[in-house]
C-alpha positions as CSV (number, residue, x, y, z in Angstrom):
1,M,167.1,-61.9,138.8
2,F,168.2,-61.6,142.5
3,A,171.8,-61.2,141.5
4,R,170.9,-58.4,139.0
5,F,168.9,-56.6,141.7
6,A,171.7,-57.1,144.3
7,R,174.1,-55.3,141.8
8,S,171.7,-52.5,140.8
9,Q,172.9,-49.1,141.7
10,W,169.9,-48.3,143.9
11,S,170.3,-51.6,145.8
12,I,174.0,-50.8,146.3
13,A,173.1,-47.3,147.7
14,I,170.6,-48.9,150.1
15,G,173.0,-51.6,151.2
16,L,175.8,-49.0,151.7
17,S,173.3,-46.9,153.7
18,L,173.5,-49.6,156.5
19,G,177.0,-48.2,157.1
20,P,175.7,-44.9,158.5
21,A,172.9,-46.8,160.2
22,V,175.6,-48.5,162.3
23,S,178.3,-45.9,162.5
24,N,176.0,-43.0,163.2
25,G,172.5,-44.1,164.0
26,L,173.5,-46.9,166.5
27,A,177.1,-46.2,167.6
28,R,176.9,-42.4,168.0
29,F,173.3,-41.0,168.1
30,A,171.7,-43.7,170.2
31,Y,173.8,-42.7,173.1
32,G,171.4,-39.9,173.6
33,L,168.8,-42.5,174.5
34,V,171.0,-44.3,176.9
35,L,172.5,-41.2,178.5
36,P,169.8,-40.4,181.1
37,A,169.9,-43.9,182.5
38,M,173.7,-44.1,182.6
39,R,173.9,-40.7,184.2
40,Q,171.4,-41.6,186.9
41,D,172.8,-45.1,187.6
42,L,176.5,-44.0,187.5
43,S,176.0,-40.6,189.3
44,W,177.5,-38.6,186.5
45,N,177.1,-34.8,186.0
46,Y,176.3,-33.4,182.5
47,T,180.0,-32.8,181.8
48,L,180.9,-36.4,182.3
49,A,177.9,-37.5,180.3
50,G,178.9,-35.2,177.5
51,W,182.4,-36.5,177.6
52,I,181.3,-40.0,176.7
53,N,180.0,-38.7,173.3
54,T,183.1,-36.5,173.0
55,A,185.2,-39.6,173.4
56,N,183.3,-41.1,170.5
57,A,184.0,-38.0,168.5
58,V,187.8,-38.2,169.4
59,G,187.8,-41.7,168.0
60,Y,185.9,-40.4,165.0
61,L,188.6,-37.8,164.4
62,I,191.3,-40.5,164.7
63,G,189.4,-42.7,162.2
64,A,188.9,-39.8,159.8
65,L,192.6,-39.0,159.8
66,L,193.4,-42.7,159.2
67,A,190.9,-42.8,156.3
68,L,192.3,-39.6,154.9
69,R,195.8,-41.2,154.9
70,Y,194.9,-44.7,153.6
71,I,191.7,-44.4,151.5
72,G,193.9,-44.2,148.3
73,S,196.1,-47.1,149.1
74,V,193.8,-49.5,151.1
75,G,190.7,-48.6,149.1
76,P,187.2,-47.8,150.4
77,R,185.9,-51.3,150.5
78,R,188.4,-52.6,153.1
79,L,188.0,-49.4,155.1
80,F,184.2,-49.7,155.1
81,I,184.1,-53.4,156.1
82,G,186.8,-53.1,158.7
83,G,185.2,-50.1,160.2
84,L,181.8,-51.9,160.5
85,L,183.4,-54.8,162.3
86,L,185.3,-52.7,164.8
87,T,182.1,-50.6,165.5
88,S,180.1,-53.7,166.2
89,V,182.7,-55.0,168.6
90,A,182.9,-51.7,170.4
91,L,179.1,-51.5,170.9
92,L,179.2,-55.0,172.4
93,A,182.0,-54.0,174.8
94,C,180.1,-51.0,176.0
95,G,177.5,-53.3,177.5
96,L,180.1,-55.3,179.4
97,T,181.6,-52.7,181.6
98,R,180.6,-50.0,184.1
99,D,184.0,-48.4,184.4
100,F,184.1,-44.8,183.1
101,W,187.5,-45.0,181.5
102,L,186.8,-48.4,179.9
103,L,183.5,-47.0,178.5
104,S,185.5,-44.0,177.2
105,A,188.0,-46.3,175.5
106,W,185.3,-48.3,173.8
107,R,183.4,-45.2,172.7
108,I,186.7,-44.0,171.2
109,A,187.0,-47.4,169.4
110,A,183.5,-47.1,168.1
111,G,184.5,-43.7,166.6
112,I,187.7,-45.1,165.1
113,G,185.6,-47.7,163.3
114,G,182.7,-45.4,162.5
115,A,184.6,-42.7,160.6
116,P,186.2,-45.0,157.9
117,T,182.8,-46.7,157.4
118,F,181.1,-43.3,156.9
119,I,183.9,-41.9,154.7
120,A,184.4,-44.9,152.5
121,G,180.7,-45.5,152.1
122,G,180.2,-41.9,151.0
123,A,183.0,-42.1,148.5
124,M,181.5,-45.3,147.0
125,A,178.0,-43.8,146.9
126,A,179.4,-40.7,145.1
127,T,180.4,-43.0,142.2
128,L,176.8,-44.2,141.5
129,F,174.9,-42.8,138.5
130,K,178.0,-40.9,137.3
131,G,176.2,-39.6,134.2
132,D,173.0,-38.4,135.9
133,V,173.4,-35.4,138.3
134,S,170.0,-35.8,139.9
135,R,170.1,-39.6,140.5
136,N,173.7,-39.2,141.8
137,A,172.6,-36.6,144.3
138,L,169.7,-38.7,145.4
139,A,171.9,-41.8,145.7
140,I,174.3,-39.9,148.0
141,A,171.3,-38.6,150.0
142,V,169.9,-42.2,150.3
143,Y,173.3,-43.3,151.6
144,F,173.4,-40.7,154.3
145,G,169.8,-41.2,155.1
146,G,170.6,-44.7,156.3
147,G,171.6,-43.2,159.6
148,G,167.9,-42.6,160.2
149,L,167.2,-46.4,160.1
150,G,169.5,-46.9,163.1
151,M,167.9,-44.0,164.9
152,L,164.4,-45.4,164.2
153,L,165.2,-48.9,165.4
154,S,167.0,-47.7,168.6
155,G,164.3,-45.1,169.3
156,L,161.5,-47.7,169.1
157,S,163.2,-50.1,171.5
158,I,165.6,-48.5,174.0
159,P,163.2,-46.1,175.8
160,F,160.8,-49.0,176.6
161,L,163.6,-51.4,177.5
162,I,165.0,-48.9,180.1
163,E,161.6,-47.9,181.5
164,H,160.5,-51.5,182.0
165,A,163.9,-52.9,183.3
166,S,165.0,-49.8,185.3
167,V,167.9,-47.4,184.7
168,G,170.3,-50.1,185.8
169,A,169.5,-52.0,182.6
170,W,171.4,-49.6,180.4
171,P,174.1,-52.3,179.6
172,L,171.3,-54.3,177.8
173,A,170.7,-51.3,175.6
174,W,174.3,-51.4,174.4
175,L,174.0,-55.2,173.8
176,L,170.8,-54.6,171.8
177,L,172.6,-51.9,169.7
178,A,175.4,-54.4,169.1
179,C,172.9,-57.1,167.9
180,L,171.4,-54.6,165.4
181,A,174.8,-53.7,164.1
182,V,175.7,-57.4,163.6
183,I,172.4,-57.9,161.6
184,A,173.1,-54.9,159.4
185,T,176.7,-55.8,158.6
186,P,176.3,-58.7,156.0
187,P,174.1,-56.8,153.5
188,A,176.3,-53.7,153.9
189,V,179.4,-55.8,153.1
190,L,177.7,-57.3,150.0
191,A,176.9,-53.8,148.8
192,A,180.4,-52.6,149.3
193,Q,181.7,-55.6,147.3
194,A,179.3,-54.8,144.5
195,A,180.0,-51.0,144.4
196,P,181.6,-49.9,141.1
197,W,184.7,-48.4,142.7
198,S,187.8,-47.7,140.7
199,V,190.4,-45.0,140.9
200,P,190.5,-43.0,137.6
201,N,193.8,-42.9,135.8
202,I,194.4,-39.2,136.1
203,P,198.1,-38.6,136.5
204,G,198.9,-36.7,139.7
205,A,195.2,-36.0,140.5
206,A,195.1,-38.3,143.6
207,S,198.2,-36.7,145.1
208,M,197.4,-33.1,144.1
209,A,196.6,-31.0,147.2
210,L,193.0,-30.1,147.8
211,P,192.2,-26.4,147.3
212,K,191.5,-25.9,151.0
213,Q,191.6,-22.1,150.9
214,K,189.0,-22.0,148.2
215,M,186.9,-24.4,150.2
216,A,187.3,-22.4,153.4
217,A,183.7,-21.2,153.8
218,A,182.3,-24.7,153.4
219,L,184.9,-26.1,155.8
220,I,184.3,-23.5,158.5
221,G,180.5,-23.7,158.1
222,Y,180.7,-27.5,158.3
223,F,182.9,-27.2,161.4
224,L,180.3,-25.1,163.3
225,F,177.6,-27.4,162.1
226,A,179.4,-30.3,163.7
227,V,180.0,-28.4,167.0
228,A,176.3,-27.7,167.3
229,Y,174.2,-30.5,165.8
230,I,175.6,-33.2,168.1
231,V,174.4,-31.2,171.1
232,Y,170.8,-31.8,170.1
233,L,171.3,-35.5,169.6
234,T,173.3,-35.9,172.8
235,F,171.1,-34.0,175.2
236,L,167.6,-33.8,173.7
237,V,166.3,-36.9,175.5
238,A,168.0,-35.9,178.8
239,W,166.3,-32.5,178.5
240,M,163.0,-34.2,177.8
241,R,163.4,-36.5,180.8
242,A,164.2,-33.5,183.0
243,Q,160.8,-32.0,181.8
244,G,159.1,-35.2,182.9
245,A,158.8,-37.0,179.5
246,G,158.0,-40.7,179.6
247,A,159.1,-43.6,177.4
248,S,156.3,-43.2,174.9
249,L,157.0,-39.5,174.2
250,V,160.8,-40.2,174.0
251,A,160.2,-43.1,171.6
252,T,157.8,-41.2,169.4
253,T,160.1,-38.2,169.2
254,W,163.2,-40.3,168.4
255,G,161.1,-42.3,165.9
256,I,160.0,-39.2,164.1
257,L,163.6,-38.1,164.0
258,G,164.8,-41.3,162.5
259,A,161.9,-41.5,160.0
260,A,162.5,-37.9,158.9
261,V,166.2,-38.7,158.3
262,M,165.2,-41.6,156.1
263,A,162.7,-39.4,154.2
264,S,165.1,-36.5,153.9
265,P,166.6,-37.3,150.4
266,F,163.3,-36.7,148.7
267,P,162.4,-33.1,149.7
268,W,166.1,-32.1,149.2
269,R,166.8,-33.8,145.9
270,R,166.3,-30.8,143.7
271,V,168.4,-28.6,146.0
272,L,171.2,-31.1,146.1
273,A,171.1,-31.7,142.3
274,R,171.4,-28.0,141.5
275,A,173.7,-26.7,144.2
276,S,177.4,-26.4,143.3
277,G,178.5,-24.0,146.1
278,G,177.6,-23.7,149.7
279,G,173.9,-23.0,149.4
280,A,172.7,-26.5,150.2
281,L,174.9,-26.7,153.3
282,A,173.6,-23.3,154.4
283,L,170.0,-24.3,154.1
284,A,170.6,-27.5,156.0
285,C,172.3,-25.5,158.8
286,V,169.3,-23.0,159.0
287,A,166.8,-25.8,159.1
288,T,168.7,-27.7,161.7
289,G,169.1,-24.6,163.8
290,V,165.4,-24.0,163.7
291,G,164.7,-27.6,164.7
292,T,167.1,-27.2,167.7
293,L,165.5,-24.1,169.0
294,L,161.9,-25.1,168.5
295,P,161.5,-27.2,171.7
296,L,162.6,-24.2,173.7
297,V,159.9,-21.9,172.3
298,V,157.1,-24.2,171.5
299,P,156.2,-26.2,174.6
300,G,154.7,-29.7,174.8
301,A,154.6,-32.7,172.5
302,A,153.7,-30.6,169.5
303,G,156.9,-28.6,169.7
304,L,159.0,-31.8,170.1
305,F,157.4,-33.5,167.2
306,I,157.8,-30.6,164.8
307,S,161.4,-30.1,166.1
308,A,162.2,-33.8,165.5
309,A,160.7,-33.7,162.0
310,I,162.6,-30.5,160.9
311,F,165.9,-31.6,162.5
312,G,165.6,-35.1,161.1
313,L,164.8,-33.8,157.6
314,S,167.8,-31.6,157.7
315,F,170.9,-32.7,159.7
316,F,172.1,-35.5,157.4
317,I,171.8,-33.1,154.5
318,G,174.9,-31.4,155.8
319,P,177.2,-34.4,155.0
320,T,175.3,-35.0,151.8
321,A,175.8,-31.4,150.7
322,V,179.5,-31.4,151.3
323,T,179.9,-34.8,149.6
324,A,178.0,-33.5,146.5
325,F,180.1,-30.3,146.7
326,G,183.3,-32.3,146.3
327,R,181.8,-34.4,143.5
328,R,180.7,-31.3,141.6
329,N,184.0,-29.3,142.1
330,L,186.9,-31.8,142.2
331,P,188.4,-34.5,140.0
332,E,187.0,-37.9,140.7
333,A,190.3,-39.2,142.0
334,Q,190.0,-36.6,144.8
335,W,186.4,-37.4,145.9
336,G,187.5,-39.9,148.6
337,R,190.1,-37.4,150.0
338,S,187.5,-34.6,149.9
339,V,185.0,-36.7,151.9
340,A,187.8,-37.6,154.4
341,L,188.8,-33.9,154.7
342,F,185.3,-32.7,155.4
343,T,184.8,-35.6,157.9
344,T,188.0,-34.7,159.7
345,V,186.8,-31.1,160.1
346,F,183.5,-32.5,161.2
347,A,185.1,-34.8,163.7
348,I,187.1,-32.0,165.3
349,G,183.9,-29.9,165.6
350,Q,181.8,-32.6,167.2
351,T,184.5,-33.4,169.9
352,L,183.8,-29.9,171.3
353,G,180.0,-29.8,171.2
354,P,178.9,-32.4,173.9
355,V,181.4,-31.5,176.6
356,A,180.9,-27.7,176.0
357,A,177.1,-28.1,176.2
358,G,177.6,-30.2,179.4
359,L,179.7,-27.5,180.9
360,I,177.1,-24.9,180.1
361,A,174.3,-27.1,181.5
362,D,176.3,-27.7,184.8
363,A,177.1,-24.0,185.1
364,T,173.6,-22.7,184.4
365,H,171.7,-25.8,185.8
366,S,169.8,-25.9,182.6
367,L,170.2,-28.1,179.5
368,G,168.1,-25.6,177.7
369,A,171.0,-23.1,177.7
370,G,173.2,-25.6,175.9
371,L,170.5,-26.3,173.3
372,F,170.0,-22.6,172.8
373,A,173.8,-22.1,172.2
374,A,173.7,-24.9,169.7
375,G,170.9,-23.3,167.8
376,V,172.7,-20.0,167.5
377,A,175.9,-21.8,166.3
378,L,173.9,-23.5,163.6
379,I,172.5,-20.2,162.3
380,S,176.0,-18.8,162.4
381,A,177.2,-21.8,160.4
382,A,174.6,-21.0,157.7
383,L,175.8,-17.4,157.4
384,I,179.3,-18.6,156.7
385,A,178.5,-21.6,154.5
386,V,176.4,-19.5,152.1
387,R,179.5,-17.6,151.1
388,Q,181.0,-20.7,149.5
389,R,181.2,-20.4,145.8
390,R,181.7,-23.2,143.2
391,L,185.3,-24.1,142.3
392,Q,184.6,-25.1,138.7
393,P,181.9,-24.3,136.2
394,P,178.7,-26.3,136.9
395,E,178.2,-29.5,135.0
396,P,176.3,-29.1,131.8
397,T,172.5,-29.6,132.1
398,G,170.5,-31.7,129.7
399,V,168.8,-35.0,129.6
400,H,171.1,-36.6,132.1
401,S,170.8,-33.8,134.7
402,K,167.0,-33.4,134.9
403,V,165.2,-34.5,138.0
404,A,163.9,-38.0,137.6
């Protein structure tokens, strides 16, 4: 009975979702929780603080390019598992040094490991429930929603750890993140080994060039999305701390954010199942933009909680939408390369966001200016993404495509 459950497609999707929990929720987004303490203890300005997440994004770009090159030959299982192991080691190393350049190097290493994990897991998730459009879209969303679990766990622990142990305890936060990553790795590996991955025997499909020009609106919209969304996750807590927020408010806000990510597959399932062009990505960009701007216009805890809920329900739908777009519009042999291409574009975009927002904050002496710029960029991304049209006729509807 256990073996049957372990190999069920839903349990595989849940197990694979621990990949984004580590690569994104712990290794990338949790830095926003540690940033205020590191900045204060190490006497950084916002530009240097932003660079540490940009370094992670640089590594993510390198990892995405490697995945794009090798996913066909090495296979997604090996990329997924190897990426998880490297990410866990990098998180541990971040807690063992105070040197800026060594921290940068280990943040790059975490990105190099995180991108193949994210890409390979998404490619494997896209193969689940092949004959059912609705369940496939939900499985992909469940996979990406795993990032919320990492955010929830880090949000409920790191703010209190730093408040009770002082800002100089930030290395302990990295060690805690590493422990969480180690715990998540075994079930994620088991899910990857059980995933029904096989490369279809379609002559020439895997080597055939992706139709990048026809995908331009989705690619550009996704690029702008990447530039902007990471600003919120990098600097929201720092902005809150500057406004006088305590550990309880930070933990509650980040916890809402993570819980909303985990819940996001369900309100979006119909949109994801029916969208074949750029509509789902555009809606995700609009919602994420609104969530980014809300704390600036609605003061107090209420504005923060609503912002976290809207942002959390929306921002992982961006990757979900482009993964589903590739599945609906490209041959199966190209799904992995499509995920890798979108992730590469995404990685380029998110290298720019943190350091750009840090420069804006240092120039204006206000993190709010950086958040405002990010919100405007997200709305702009939606206006571009909505112009993306489907590349192939939509899949036939019927008993297998109805919402379950």
